[in-house]
N, C-alpha and C positions, 0 to 999 in steps of 0.2 A: 870265265865267270868272275874272277877277281877284278878284271878290268871293268866289268859292268858295275860292280859294287863300288870301286874306288872312284870312278868318274863322278857320280853324284855327290860323294863325300867331298871331293876336292872342290867342286863347283860351289858347294854350300859354304865351305870354309873361306874361300876367296871372297864370296859375296858378303859374308859376315864381316870380314876385315875391311872391306871398302865402305861399309856403312858405319858411321859413328855419329853419336849425338854431338851437336855443337856445344863447345864449352861456353861458359858465361863470358869470358874474356873475348872469345872469337865473335860472339854475337854482338857485343857492345862496340867493338872496334869498328868505327865507320865514320864517315863525315856526315851522317844523317843525324837528325834530332830525335830525342826520345821524349814523347809527350807524357806528362804525369797525369794520370787519371785515377779515380777511385776504382775499387774492385769491380763494381757493377755499372760504372758510368760509361757513357759513350763519349766520343771525342767532343761532342757539342758543349760539354761543360768545362772545356779545357782553358787554361790560362797560362801555363808555364811548362817548361821542358828543360832537359839536360842535353848536352852534347859531349859524348865520350870520344875524344879524338884518339887515333891510333898511337900517338906519341905519349899518352898518359895524362894529357891535359883534359880538364873537365870544366865546363862553364855552365852557368844557369841563365836561362832566358825567360822573358815574359813575352807573350803575344801582344801585338799592337791592336788596340781597339780604336777604330775610326768611326765616328758617328754611331757609336755604341754597337758596331758590328765587328765581329771577329775577322781578322785577316789571316793570311798565311805567312805573314812576316813577323819576325821576332827581334827584340833588342836585348843585348846582354845586360844583366843585372849587375851593377857595381855596388859593392858592400860599403863604400865610403871608408869610415873609420874602423870597421870591424874586419879583422884580417882572417880571411877564409882561404884554406889551401885550394889551389886551382888544379888539383890532381884527382885521379881516380885509380883504384886498384881492386883486385879481387883476391879472395882467399878460397882457392878451389872454385867450386860452383855453389858455395853456401853463403858467402858474405861478399857484399859490394860496399866499398868505401868510396863515397863520392863527395868531394869537397869537405872532408872531415866528418861526414855523417855515415853511420854504419847502418846498412840495410841487410836484414836476414833474407836470403833469396829462397823463395818458395818453389817457383817453377821457371824454367828457361825454355823459350821457343825462339825460332829464328827471327820473329818480328815482335816479340813481347817478353817482358820479364816481370814476374809478379814478386813483389818484395813486401816484407813486414818492416815497418819503420818505427818511429817514436810512438810510444803508448800503444804498441801492437796494431797500429793502423795498417791496413792492407792497401797497397797501391800497385798500379800496373804501369810500367814504362812501355809505351807503344812506339815502335819505330815509325818515323815519319820522314821520308826523304823528299817531300814536296815543300817543306817549310823553307823560307828564304830569310837570310840575315839582313836586317836593315843596316845601312851604313851611314 
């Protein structure tokens, strides 16, 4: 009787330990781009993105517009005389610091991160692995 009771309990405990929510840092670390959209916007209104590299580097990009049509290629935005750190970091799952800007993290999913930025604007960073970098 004890074996019958312990078997489901052990299986339950093992399955709970194998499932964990992804951390903010784990989600963002990739070679993909993260499109910046408004909370209710779709990707059609898109014009810029971040790239959070696994080594802690972070760059800001603009999408190319050719003949007034959005393409899937981006170019890195250079700040010229304004010095902006090219790094990113997290504080737990509650704060994202990207290029010196602090974002309060509201939700984290494997393909999107909802943040609150300057003046309490809500933005969604949406993972996009199809974007290509113009050289």
